[in-house]
TILODREN-796658 format. One line per field, with one value per residue: residue number from 1; x, y negated, z negated of N, C-alpha, C in turn. Coordinates in nm, 3 decimals, always signed. Layout:
resi <- [NUM_...]
nX <- [X_...]
nY <- [Y_...]
nZ <- [Z_...]
caX <- [X_...]
caY <- [Y_...]
caZ <- [Z_...]
cX <- [X_...]
cY <- [Y_...]
cZ <- [Z_...]
// end
This chain:
resi <- [1_2_3_4_5_6_7_8_9_10_11_12_13_14_15_16_17_18_19_20_21_22_23_24_25_26_27_28_29_30_31_32_33_34_35_36_37_38_39_40_41_42_43_44_45_46_47_48_49_50_51_52_53_54_55_56_57_58_59_60_61_62_63_64_65_66_67_68_69_70_71_72_73_74_75_76_77_78_79_80_81_82_83_84_85_86_87_88_89_90_91_92_93_94_95_96_97_98_99_100_101_102_103_104_105_106_107_108_109_110_111_112_113_114_115_116_117_118_119_120_121_122_123_124_125_126_127_128_129_130_131_132_133_134_135_136_137_138_139_140_141_142_143_144_145_146_147_148_149_150_151_152_153_154_155_156_157_158_159_160_161_162_163_164_165_166_167_168_169_170_171_172_173_174_175_176_177_178_179_180_181_182_183_184_185_186_187_188_189_190_191_192_193_194_195_196_197_198_199_200_201_202_203_204_205_206_207_208_209_210_211_212_213_214_215_216_217_218_219_220_221_222_223_224_225_226_227_228_229_230_231_232_233_234_235_236_237_238_239_240_241]
nX <- [+0.090_+0.061_+0.239_+0.131_+0.270_+0.278_+0.350_+0.611_+0.664_+0.457_+0.138_+0.067_+0.053_-0.095_+0.080_+0.223_+0.030_-0.033_+0.206_+0.222_+0.222_+0.006_-0.214_-0.230_-0.412_-0.726_-0.679_-0.700_-0.936_-1.255_-1.196_-1.083_-0.848_-0.533_-0.472_-0.720_-0.725_-0.940_-1.091_-1.112_-1.420_-1.646_-1.793_-2.096_-2.065_-2.153_-2.434_-2.671_-2.987_-3.244_-3.592_-3.735_-3.547_-3.554_-3.565_-3.399_-3.180_-2.908_-2.585_-2.320_-2.185_-2.208_-2.447_-2.765_-2.759_-2.649_-2.882_-3.184_-3.499_-3.637_-3.711_-3.942_-4.059_-4.350_-4.576_-4.518_-4.373_-4.133_-3.902_-3.595_-3.326_-2.960_-2.748_-2.597_-2.768_-2.971_-2.907_-2.845_-3.093_-3.274_-3.260_-3.400_-3.649_-3.728_-3.773_-3.971_-4.202_-4.205_-4.296_-4.563_-4.794_-4.835_-5.021_-5.129_-4.884_-4.623_-4.483_-4.244_-3.986_-3.828_-3.525_-3.341_-3.136_-3.181_-3.127_-3.196_-3.488_-3.644_-3.586_-3.400_-3.488_-3.785_-3.823_-3.791_-3.966_-4.208_-4.215_-4.238_-4.475_-4.642_-4.628_-4.790_-4.663_-4.670_-4.524_-4.328_-4.261_-4.074_-4.160_-4.407_-4.529_-4.464_-4.631_-4.675_-4.512_-4.483_-4.259_-3.987_-3.782_-3.952_-4.142_-4.015_-3.929_-4.153_-4.224_-4.013_-4.084_-4.308_-4.278_-4.212_-3.952_-3.641_-3.553_-3.248_-3.123_-2.864_-2.672_-2.463_-2.490_-2.643_-2.403_-2.273_-2.427_-2.438_-2.183_-2.187_-2.347_-2.618_-2.977_-3.040_-2.818_-2.907_-3.137_-3.011_-2.864_-3.067_-3.137_-2.974_-2.946_-3.140_-3.244_-3.354_-3.290_-3.195_-2.951_-2.987_-2.763_-2.679_-2.547_-2.305_-2.071_-2.007_-1.743_-1.690_-1.920_-1.850_-1.601_-1.720_-1.950_-1.888_-2.043_-2.271_-2.191_-2.102_-2.328_-2.481_-2.674_-2.846_-2.767_-2.782_-2.623_-2.630_-2.871_-3.176_-3.355_-3.610_-3.591_-3.494_-3.690_-3.895_-3.791_-3.785_-4.037_-4.135_-4.001_-4.109_-4.379_-4.656_-4.873_-4.987_-4.924]
nY <- [+0.094_-0.232_-0.484_-0.783_-1.109_-1.329_-1.407_-1.446_-1.589_-1.743_-1.895_-2.119_-2.250_-2.189_-2.044_-1.898_-1.733_-1.597_-1.435_-1.268_-0.936_-0.801_-0.980_-1.134_-1.208_-1.034_-0.873_-0.767_-0.787_-0.785_-0.971_-1.173_-1.425_-1.512_-1.737_-1.995_-2.312_-2.426_-2.710_-2.867_-2.819_-3.095_-3.259_-3.475_-3.757_-3.759_-3.958_-4.195_-4.266_-4.462_-4.356_-4.255_-4.406_-4.672_-5.000_-5.294_-5.534_-5.652_-5.498_-5.434_-5.202_-5.193_-5.265_-5.107_-4.847_-4.705_-4.705_-4.628_-4.490_-4.510_-4.287_-4.356_-4.522_-4.656_-4.493_-4.535_-4.765_-5.012_-5.098_-5.064_-4.926_-4.935_-4.647_-4.705_-4.891_-4.730_-4.523_-4.689_-4.788_-4.606_-4.491_-4.697_-4.689_-4.462_-4.515_-4.694_-4.507_-4.379_-4.543_-4.596_-4.541_-4.712_-4.978_-5.302_-5.403_-5.645_-5.640_-5.735_-5.889_-6.219_-6.316_-6.606_-6.905_-7.213_-7.417_-7.336_-7.294_-7.452_-7.389_-7.139_-6.952_-7.008_-6.963_-6.670_-6.583_-6.681_-6.511_-6.259_-6.260_-6.316_-6.053_-5.931_-5.858_-5.872_-6.101_-6.210_-6.531_-6.784_-7.071_-7.062_-6.909_-6.959_-7.127_-7.489_-7.642_-7.394_-7.155_-7.112_-6.887_-6.682_-6.656_-6.550_-6.281_-6.174_-6.166_-6.003_-5.758_-5.705_-5.600_-5.435_-5.399_-5.574_-5.826_-5.993_-6.294_-6.385_-6.645_-6.914_-7.106_-6.938_-6.812_-7.017_-7.098_-6.835_-6.843_-7.041_-6.927_-6.973_-6.956_-6.798_-6.645_-6.494_-6.365_-6.198_-6.033_-5.891_-5.753_-5.605_-5.398_-5.201_-4.958_-5.086_-5.268_-5.493_-5.653_-5.931_-6.101_-6.405_-6.667_-6.637_-6.398_-6.040_-5.968_-6.240_-6.264_-6.024_-6.138_-6.285_-6.152_-5.833_-5.618_-5.666_-5.691_-5.437_-5.300_-5.200_-5.354_-5.589_-5.820_-6.120_-6.206_-5.995_-5.933_-6.094_-6.336_-6.259_-6.035_-5.878_-5.929_-5.775_-5.513_-5.503_-5.521_-5.256_-5.119_-5.157_-5.132_-4.895_-4.830_-4.862_-5.174]
nZ <- [-0.014_+0.076_-0.070_-0.214_-0.153_-0.270_-0.562_-0.533_-0.287_-0.243_-0.151_-0.059_+0.227_+0.535_+0.703_+0.512_+0.415_+0.634_+0.697_+0.462_+0.386_+0.254_+0.246_+0.481_+0.803_+0.835_+0.626_+0.272_-0.036_+0.062_+0.262_+0.136_+0.127_-0.013_-0.286_-0.450_-0.578_-0.820_-0.917_-1.256_-1.453_-1.466_-1.720_-1.838_-2.053_-2.381_-2.452_-2.602_-2.494_-2.407_-2.417_-2.128_-1.967_-1.978_-2.106_-2.248_-2.403_-2.599_-2.733_-2.947_-2.824_-2.568_-2.410_-2.338_-2.324_-2.549_-2.724_-2.937_-2.993_-3.334_-3.593_-3.729_-3.529_-3.345_-3.140_-2.768_-2.837_-2.776_-2.917_-2.971_-3.147_-3.260_-3.305_-3.546_-3.659_-3.716_-3.888_-4.131_-4.180_-4.227_-4.522_-4.627_-4.497_-4.580_-4.864_-4.860_-4.752_-4.990_-5.162_-5.065_-5.198_-5.400_-5.502_-5.348_-5.255_-5.103_-4.790_-4.757_-4.916_-4.874_-4.879_-4.924_-4.862_-5.000_-4.863_-4.581_-4.577_-4.413_-4.178_-4.013_-4.201_-4.200_-3.954_-3.925_-4.100_-4.008_-3.750_-3.866_-4.011_-3.763_-3.668_-3.818_-4.074_-4.414_-4.587_-4.853_-4.937_-5.065_-5.004_-4.977_-5.170_-5.428_-5.688_-5.763_-6.013_-6.156_-6.308_-6.132_-6.128_-6.253_-6.086_-5.859_-5.981_-5.995_-5.734_-5.633_-5.748_-5.666_-5.371_-5.090_-4.972_-4.958_-4.763_-4.691_-4.590_-4.459_-4.414_-4.353_-4.531_-4.719_-4.827_-4.965_-5.178_-5.309_-5.391_-5.545_-5.770_-5.781_-5.743_-5.533_-5.540_-5.796_-5.701_-5.507_-5.671_-5.795_-5.596_-5.486_-5.679_-5.604_-5.341_-5.134_-4.967_-4.677_-4.506_-4.295_-4.090_-3.980_-3.787_-3.916_-4.031_-4.112_-4.242_-4.334_-4.519_-4.671_-4.802_-5.010_-5.122_-5.183_-5.233_-5.108_-4.858_-4.801_-4.693_-4.444_-4.167_-3.990_-3.712_-3.584_-3.387_-3.230_-3.175_-3.105_-3.293_-3.283_-3.208_-3.441_-3.616_-3.523_-3.529_-3.833_-3.892_-3.758_-3.953_-4.211_-4.190_-4.233_-4.089_-3.745_-3.616]
caX <- [+0.004_+0.138_+0.228_+0.140_+0.425_+0.212_+0.407_+0.754_+0.666_+0.343_+0.024_+0.022_+0.052_-0.173_+0.161_+0.255_-0.070_-0.034_+0.302_+0.182_+0.163_-0.129_-0.333_-0.237_-0.506_-0.836_-0.655_-0.730_-1.045_-1.340_-1.149_-1.036_-0.711_-0.471_-0.510_-0.737_-0.730_-1.060_-1.087_-1.168_-1.526_-1.666_-1.912_-2.120_-2.012_-2.270_-2.478_-2.785_-3.041_-3.395_-3.694_-3.764_-3.429_-3.575_-3.493_-3.274_-3.110_-2.772_-2.543_-2.166_-2.127_-2.204_-2.588_-2.892_-2.741_-2.631_-2.989_-3.279_-3.602_-3.601_-3.784_-4.064_-4.115_-4.483_-4.601_-4.515_-4.289_-4.031_-3.812_-3.455_-3.184_-2.845_-2.747_-2.554_-2.903_-3.078_-2.846_-2.827_-3.218_-3.320_-3.286_-3.510_-3.784_-3.765_-3.827_-4.108_-4.279_-4.218_-4.397_-4.685_-4.953_-4.832_-5.113_-5.102_-4.744_-4.616_-4.438_-4.114_-3.937_-3.739_-3.426_-3.285_-3.071_-3.256_-3.109_-3.242_-3.581_-3.725_-3.498_-3.398_-3.567_-3.881_-3.838_-3.782_-4.092_-4.308_-4.182_-4.252_-4.589_-4.698_-4.610_-4.869_-4.610_-4.687_-4.388_-4.308_-4.174_-4.091_-4.201_-4.565_-4.573_-4.421_-4.714_-4.630_-4.525_-4.445_-4.112_-3.932_-3.727_-4.039_-4.221_-3.909_-3.924_-4.295_-4.231_-3.926_-4.162_-4.425_-4.227_-4.160_-3.821_-3.622_-3.461_-3.163_-3.110_-2.719_-2.621_-2.330_-2.566_-2.658_-2.279_-2.214_-2.521_-2.395_-2.037_-2.220_-2.417_-2.767_-3.117_-3.013_-2.730_-2.978_-3.218_-2.922_-2.830_-3.181_-3.203_-2.855_-2.973_-3.216_-3.204_-3.453_-3.216_-3.174_-2.913_-2.973_-2.662_-2.732_-2.482_-2.171_-2.004_-1.962_-1.602_-1.715_-1.991_-1.743_-1.529_-1.813_-2.018_-1.838_-2.154_-2.387_-2.121_-2.097_-2.467_-2.523_-2.817_-2.892_-2.668_-2.856_-2.509_-2.661_-3.016_-3.223_-3.428_-3.741_-3.575_-3.471_-3.831_-3.969_-3.710_-3.838_-4.192_-4.156_-3.941_-4.196_-4.542_-4.679_-4.948_-4.942_-4.973]
caY <- [+0.002_-0.341_-0.548_-0.937_-1.162_-1.479_-1.428_-1.479_-1.704_-1.860_-1.881_-2.279_-2.268_-2.091_-1.952_-1.807_-1.617_-1.512_-1.350_-1.170_-0.802_-0.776_-1.098_-1.162_-1.172_-0.983_-0.802_-0.788_-0.748_-0.845_-1.091_-1.286_-1.467_-1.626_-1.801_-2.096_-2.372_-2.503_-2.855_-2.848_-2.855_-3.230_-3.273_-3.590_-3.768_-3.766_-4.081_-4.203_-4.337_-4.492_-4.252_-4.304_-4.437_-4.815_-5.084_-5.372_-5.570_-5.628_-5.433_-5.407_-5.078_-5.207_-5.236_-5.045_-4.714_-4.645_-4.764_-4.505_-4.512_-4.448_-4.168_-4.423_-4.589_-4.638_-4.430_-4.642_-4.872_-5.056_-5.137_-4.998_-4.945_-4.875_-4.550_-4.771_-4.945_-4.610_-4.464_-4.793_-4.817_-4.461_-4.489_-4.796_-4.652_-4.317_-4.559_-4.747_-4.443_-4.314_-4.624_-4.597_-4.498_-4.829_-5.087_-5.462_-5.462_-5.720_-5.533_-5.774_-6.014_-6.283_-6.390_-6.705_-7.003_-7.314_-7.491_-7.279_-7.301_-7.506_-7.352_-7.025_-6.894_-7.025_-6.879_-6.509_-6.550_-6.672_-6.417_-6.131_-6.285_-6.293_-5.918_-5.844_-5.836_-5.964_-6.152_-6.309_-6.648_-6.890_-7.186_-7.061_-6.825_-7.001_-7.259_-7.601_-7.633_-7.285_-7.126_-7.045_-6.751_-6.577_-6.624_-6.461_-6.170_-6.098_-6.148_-5.866_-5.641_-5.675_-5.619_-5.268_-5.411_-5.695_-5.891_-6.094_-6.365_-6.411_-6.766_-6.990_-7.180_-6.850_-6.770_-7.124_-7.067_-6.728_-6.875_-7.159_-6.847_-7.030_-6.884_-6.714_-6.508_-6.393_-6.272_-6.070_-5.931_-5.801_-5.660_-5.490_-5.297_-5.123_-4.913_-5.160_-5.402_-5.511_-5.765_-6.005_-6.185_-6.511_-6.770_-6.601_-6.279_-5.968_-6.035_-6.344_-6.209_-5.955_-6.208_-6.349_-6.049_-5.717_-5.523_-5.678_-5.680_-5.280_-5.270_-5.230_-5.424_-5.652_-5.917_-6.208_-6.192_-5.870_-5.914_-6.226_-6.348_-6.203_-5.848_-5.851_-5.943_-5.666_-5.403_-5.502_-5.503_-5.128_-5.065_-5.162_-5.102_-4.766_-4.806_-4.952_-5.325]
caZ <- [-0.004_+0.095_-0.209_-0.186_-0.151_-0.331_-0.691_-0.488_-0.189_-0.272_-0.042_-0.035_+0.352_+0.631_+0.766_+0.414_+0.393_+0.742_+0.677_+0.373_+0.456_+0.174_+0.243_+0.600_+0.889_+0.777_+0.506_+0.134_-0.090_+0.133_+0.344_+0.048_+0.130_-0.083_-0.434_-0.446_-0.718_-0.824_-1.011_-1.375_-1.448_-1.531_-1.800_-1.840_-2.162_-2.425_-2.496_-2.628_-2.388_-2.482_-2.372_-1.987_-1.915_-1.975_-2.221_-2.263_-2.524_-2.648_-2.827_-2.925_-2.753_-2.421_-2.346_-2.384_-2.341_-2.695_-2.838_-2.940_-3.095_-3.467_-3.644_-3.764_-3.403_-3.306_-3.003_-2.707_-2.872_-2.662_-2.980_-2.967_-3.238_-3.222_-3.420_-3.682_-3.746_-3.760_-4.029_-4.229_-4.212_-4.263_-4.654_-4.674_-4.462_-4.699_-4.972_-4.812_-4.747_-5.102_-5.254_-4.989_-5.265_-5.484_-5.451_-5.371_-5.234_-4.999_-4.710_-4.753_-5.004_-4.784_-4.984_-4.827_-4.908_-5.012_-4.727_-4.458_-4.579_-4.313_-4.051_-3.969_-4.275_-4.187_-3.838_-3.970_-4.181_-3.902_-3.675_-3.916_-3.998_-3.650_-3.626_-3.944_-4.218_-4.539_-4.658_-5.007_-4.914_-5.189_-4.959_-5.009_-5.271_-5.574_-5.699_-5.807_-6.179_-6.229_-6.329_-6.000_-6.143_-6.293_-5.965_-5.809_-6.031_-5.971_-5.593_-5.603_-5.804_-5.578_-5.247_-5.047_-4.939_-4.959_-4.676_-4.739_-4.478_-4.473_-4.352_-4.407_-4.654_-4.848_-4.908_-5.013_-5.283_-5.381_-5.437_-5.669_-5.857_-5.811_-5.745_-5.448_-5.618_-5.877_-5.611_-5.448_-5.757_-5.830_-5.473_-5.473_-5.757_-5.539_-5.211_-5.071_-4.903_-4.549_-4.478_-4.172_-4.066_-3.900_-3.794_-3.997_-3.982_-4.198_-4.291_-4.430_-4.626_-4.789_-4.886_-5.106_-5.174_-5.137_-5.242_-5.003_-4.732_-4.763_-4.676_-4.295_-4.151_-3.850_-3.694_-3.474_-3.293_-3.121_-3.141_-3.117_-3.433_-3.233_-3.196_-3.558_-3.666_-3.442_-3.611_-3.976_-3.871_-3.732_-4.061_-4.325_-4.180_-4.260_-4.002_-3.643_-3.634]
cX <- [+0.089_+0.120_+0.214_+0.247_+0.360_+0.308_+0.542_+0.742_+0.553_+0.253_-0.061_-0.025_-0.019_-0.056_+0.211_+0.173_-0.061_+0.087_+0.323_+0.133_+0.016_-0.250_-0.339_-0.372_-0.646_-0.830_-0.709_-0.860_-1.167_-1.321_-1.121_-0.888_-0.632_-0.538_-0.619_-0.741_-0.840_-1.039_-1.160_-1.319_-1.547_-1.793_-1.974_-2.091_-2.138_-2.314_-2.611_-2.861_-3.214_-3.499_-3.726_-3.665_-3.465_-3.493_-3.394_-3.233_-2.969_-2.715_-2.365_-2.119_-2.181_-2.350_-2.667_-2.849_-2.710_-2.769_-3.101_-3.394_-3.571_-3.730_-3.943_-4.110_-4.271_-4.487_-4.596_-4.419_-4.184_-3.896_-3.696_-3.350_-3.071_-2.813_-2.697_-2.693_-2.971_-3.023_-2.869_-2.997_-3.296_-3.380_-3.416_-3.640_-3.826_-3.823_-3.955_-4.206_-4.328_-4.325_-4.526_-4.811_-4.942_-4.926_-5.082_-4.949_-4.709_-4.512_-4.297_-4.088_-3.824_-3.654_-3.328_-3.232_-3.168_-3.261_-3.165_-3.402_-3.717_-3.636_-3.507_-3.497_-3.713_-3.933_-3.863_-3.936_-4.208_-4.318_-4.269_-4.412_-4.707_-4.720_-4.720_-4.781_-4.617_-4.567_-4.400_-4.198_-4.196_-4.178_-4.381_-4.632_-4.543_-4.518_-4.640_-4.633_-4.504_-4.303_-4.044_-3.896_-3.836_-4.116_-4.126_-3.910_-4.042_-4.287_-4.137_-4.016_-4.268_-4.411_-4.191_-4.039_-3.775_-3.529_-3.365_-3.104_-2.960_-2.690_-2.519_-2.362_-2.590_-2.511_-2.208_-2.307_-2.478_-2.256_-2.095_-2.309_-2.547_-2.884_-3.073_-2.908_-2.822_-3.064_-3.151_-2.928_-2.950_-3.185_-3.089_-2.880_-3.058_-3.154_-3.318_-3.406_-3.167_-3.093_-2.934_-2.868_-2.679_-2.619_-2.340_-2.139_-1.999_-1.846_-1.632_-1.788_-1.916_-1.664_-1.593_-1.878_-1.973_-1.954_-2.246_-2.302_-2.089_-2.239_-2.506_-2.664_-2.812_-2.787_-2.758_-2.745_-2.534_-2.758_-3.058_-3.308_-3.560_-3.722_-3.554_-3.613_-3.904_-3.916_-3.779_-3.974_-4.206_-4.117_-4.037_-4.325_-4.555_-4.791_-4.910_-5.020_-5.057]
cY <- [-0.121_-0.412_-0.709_-1.022_-1.329_-1.508_-1.489_-1.595_-1.787_-1.851_-2.029_-2.311_-2.159_-1.981_-1.868_-1.701_-1.526_-1.387_-1.250_-1.030_-0.751_-0.859_-1.178_-1.128_-1.138_-0.899_-0.863_-0.766_-0.848_-0.972_-1.215_-1.287_-1.564_-1.646_-1.965_-2.168_-2.448_-2.615_-2.801_-2.884_-2.985_-3.241_-3.431_-3.623_-3.812_-3.931_-4.081_-4.312_-4.376_-4.399_-4.343_-4.368_-4.604_-4.867_-5.165_-5.392_-5.564_-5.566_-5.432_-5.285_-5.086_-5.194_-5.171_-4.888_-4.619_-4.671_-4.642_-4.570_-4.455_-4.357_-4.246_-4.549_-4.571_-4.548_-4.544_-4.765_-4.901_-5.115_-5.038_-5.006_-4.896_-4.751_-4.601_-4.811_-4.820_-4.538_-4.557_-4.824_-4.715_-4.463_-4.588_-4.737_-4.512_-4.401_-4.624_-4.643_-4.364_-4.410_-4.644_-4.606_-4.627_-4.945_-5.230_-5.481_-5.538_-5.637_-5.609_-5.881_-6.084_-6.350_-6.464_-6.805_-7.135_-7.395_-7.447_-7.240_-7.339_-7.473_-7.228_-6.937_-6.871_-6.949_-6.718_-6.482_-6.572_-6.569_-6.290_-6.145_-6.247_-6.151_-5.840_-5.806_-5.928_-5.977_-6.255_-6.415_-6.758_-7.011_-7.172_-6.967_-6.855_-7.147_-7.361_-7.605_-7.513_-7.230_-7.044_-6.897_-6.625_-6.565_-6.511_-6.326_-6.090_-6.047_-6.011_-5.754_-5.577_-5.632_-5.476_-5.283_-5.547_-5.742_-6.031_-6.162_-6.432_-6.519_-6.812_-7.063_-7.102_-6.839_-6.887_-7.125_-6.962_-6.745_-6.951_-7.078_-6.937_-6.916_-6.778_-6.591_-6.440_-6.327_-6.143_-6.002_-5.838_-5.722_-5.567_-5.366_-5.158_-5.057_-4.983_-5.298_-5.406_-5.643_-5.819_-6.115_-6.266_-6.621_-6.749_-6.452_-6.176_-5.954_-6.162_-6.309_-6.145_-6.032_-6.258_-6.254_-5.906_-5.597_-5.536_-5.650_-5.512_-5.260_-5.299_-5.256_-5.464_-5.781_-5.997_-6.229_-6.103_-5.873_-6.061_-6.218_-6.246_-6.037_-5.810_-5.823_-5.812_-5.531_-5.401_-5.466_-5.340_-5.065_-5.064_-5.161_-4.954_-4.715_-4.905_-5.095_-5.345]
cZ <- [+0.008_-0.024_-0.165_-0.223_-0.244_-0.466_-0.650_-0.392_-0.204_-0.138_-0.014_+0.102_+0.440_+0.681_+0.665_+0.413_+0.515_+0.747_+0.578_+0.417_+0.396_+0.248_+0.398_+0.685_+0.797_+0.653_+0.364_+0.105_-0.021_+0.192_+0.280_+0.087_+0.015_-0.214_-0.377_-0.578_-0.732_-0.930_-1.157_-1.353_-1.517_-1.612_-1.806_-2.009_-2.227_-2.478_-2.524_-2.533_-2.441_-2.360_-2.227_-1.905_-1.922_-2.059_-2.193_-2.357_-2.502_-2.740_-2.822_-2.860_-2.628_-2.373_-2.424_-2.386_-2.477_-2.777_-2.798_-2.985_-3.241_-3.499_-3.653_-3.628_-3.387_-3.181_-2.888_-2.732_-2.801_-2.746_-2.983_-3.068_-3.199_-3.310_-3.549_-3.734_-3.799_-3.876_-4.127_-4.264_-4.247_-4.392_-4.681_-4.617_-4.555_-4.807_-4.946_-4.795_-4.882_-5.181_-5.145_-5.056_-5.381_-5.434_-5.439_-5.337_-5.121_-4.912_-4.728_-4.827_-4.926_-4.885_-4.900_-4.919_-4.901_-4.892_-4.585_-4.463_-4.476_-4.149_-3.997_-4.058_-4.268_-4.020_-3.842_-4.024_-4.094_-3.799_-3.731_-3.962_-3.872_-3.613_-3.743_-4.059_-4.316_-4.586_-4.787_-4.957_-5.014_-5.110_-4.985_-5.099_-5.408_-5.573_-5.772_-5.948_-6.250_-6.231_-6.214_-6.040_-6.174_-6.175_-5.885_-5.834_-5.996_-5.811_-5.571_-5.646_-5.749_-5.426_-5.219_-5.019_-4.951_-4.836_-4.692_-4.593_-4.510_-4.369_-4.405_-4.536_-4.778_-4.918_-4.975_-5.162_-5.371_-5.475_-5.582_-5.775_-5.902_-5.794_-5.651_-5.466_-5.702_-5.811_-5.563_-5.558_-5.789_-5.703_-5.473_-5.587_-5.705_-5.412_-5.102_-5.007_-4.768_-4.520_-4.329_-4.167_-3.956_-3.921_-3.889_-3.950_-4.120_-4.287_-4.362_-4.547_-4.740_-4.861_-5.012_-5.182_-5.115_-5.110_-5.129_-4.863_-4.690_-4.704_-4.516_-4.274_-4.027_-3.845_-3.576_-3.370_-3.138_-3.107_-3.163_-3.266_-3.408_-3.258_-3.342_-3.615_-3.627_-3.522_-3.739_-3.974_-3.857_-3.870_-4.181_-4.329_-4.162_-4.148_-3.874_-3.675_-3.526]
// end
């Protein structure tokens, strides 16, 4: 039986194959001649995508391909989350569900700096209220002549989650150990806290409050304020809005 010369001479050219006593012409097994090199298989890189392939929005991961619906998303919802947001918000959602049977709770307590009360804090409040979220907001929930700290305590106790609007003004107030710092201390003692960073950064927050800076939340550098409000609305509502 003729021996194949491929181990010695190789079969990389047609003439080399033709000269091989085993593989030349129509010899060999079933007409097989020579060795073939096959490219390695290519696999698509794993990625998250919104159902149906749609969805827009911005993310630090580069577009909407990394965004998904959360477990608590309503049927047909167009609100998409990054995987990091889902991980950060899932414990908050679980706490909301556990407290579902507690009567007369507000959906959210909005912690903000006094300087932001007529600006971005009111904007976030109005967006949440328009989505059907019942928000405790000092501008409308503290009656004139009542002790502010006592009303804040009551608001915290009667809210499902706390939203902390982290702005440069809030960071200044926290450094000064004012009322915002007291609200923040109470919220940090719970698992019901969602930071919303606006006009500043997480590194700047960590310099002032390492505990709050360690909590993942949302950032208006990656989501508009309207998108943030839509996510909070889905998070805290137990029925469709």
